[in-house]
N, C-alpha and C positions, 0 to 999 in steps of 0.2 A: 326155341323162343316162341312165345305166343305174341302175335302182333295185332294191333288194332289202329285204325285211323282216328285221330282226334283233332279238334279245332281249338286253337288258342283263343281263349276268351279275354284274358287279361294277363299282363306281365307285372309281377310284384318283385322288383329287385332282381335277384338271381333265380326266382321261381316263376313258374307260369301256371295259371289256372286253365285247365283243359276240360273239354266237354266231349264225351263220346256218346254215340247213339246206340242203345242196346238193340241187338238184332237177334231175330230168331232164325234157327236153321231151317225153318219150314219152307222158305222160298225155294230152296233147291231140292225139296223132297217130292217124290213122285206121287205120294199118297196123301198130300196135304188137304185135298178136298174132303176126304172121309175121316180125318183125324181129329180127335178132341183137343189135342195139344195145339194144333193150328187154329182152331176156333177160339181157344182160350187166349192165345197170343194176340188175336185180332181184337178181343174184348179188352184186354189189359192195355194194349197199344204199345207203341215204341216209346220208352222213356229214356231220358238221357241221364248220364252220370257226370258229375263234376269232381275234379280232384286236382291237387297241386303236385307238380313235379319240378325237379331242377331244370332250369332252362339252359341246357348245355348247347343248344343249337342257335341261341340268340333269336328265337322265333318272336314274331310280333303278333299282336291281336289280328285275328282273321286268317293266319297261316294254318295250313293243315300239316300235321306231323304224324309220323308213325311212332307209336309207343310200343314197348315190348316188356314182357315179364318172363323170367326164366321159369320154364315149366316144372323143373325139378323142385325149385324152391316153392312154387305154388302148391305142388302135391304135398310136400313136407308140411307146409303151413296148414293146409286143409286137414291133413291127418292129425296134426297137433290140436287144432281148434275143434274139429268135429268128432273124430274117432276116439281120441284119448279120454274125454269125459264120459262117453258112452261105455267104453270098455271098463273103465274104473267104476262106473255106477253098477254095472252087472257084477263085477268081481266083489265089490263091497256088499251088494245085496245077497249074493250066494254065500259069502263068508258069514254074514250076520244070520242068515237062515240056518246054516250048519251049526253055528255056535249057540244061538239063542232060541231058535224055533218060535219066535214071536213076531207076528205080522208088523206090529208097530215099530219094533226095533229094526226089522228088515227094511221098512220104509225109511226110517231115519238114516240108516247106514247107506242105503241106495241114494238118498238125497245128498248126503254128505259126500259120497263117492262121485257125484256129478258136479256139485257146486265147488268143491275144493280144487279140482283140476281146472275148472273154468276160471276161478280167481287166480290161480297160479299162472296160467297162460296169459291172462289179461295183464298182470303186473310184471311178468318177466319178459314177455315177447317184445315190448317196446325197447328194452335194453339189450336185446340179443342181436347177433349178426343176421339171424333169419329175417328180421323185420326189414333191414336194408336190402336184402336180396329179393324180397317179394314186392318191393316198391317198383312201379312201372318207371321206365326211363325212356327219353327220346332217343331214337336211333337215326332218323333222317327227316328232312323237311320235304313236303310234297310241293307246296306253293308258298 
């Protein structure tokens, strides 16, 4: 499980609006003074994320809670959302190049090979079991 601390901002019936602070791994790195990523994270700053989860702990506004996401489901979701469209774009492009040997047709097939899986994932993921498994959930209350 991947865990993160969040603060309850608001309670809406059986759901809670949570806020987490995005953190960089640079604080624990020994070479942060000479690293471009560390400098970039200072420029961008720490931003927060807000999202709604089921309030299974009956947390109240101001409470700190630990939320968790199953890492296997997160990896599966990432592969589905990021890798599948890229792979299908490359396959469609190679297929079009072998069949037609025309740059314009190859571009069209590549574009279609990217857009179609993106649309497929967008409209099928909300109705799949994977969506529920990648949703964060409260596991314990800190305060």
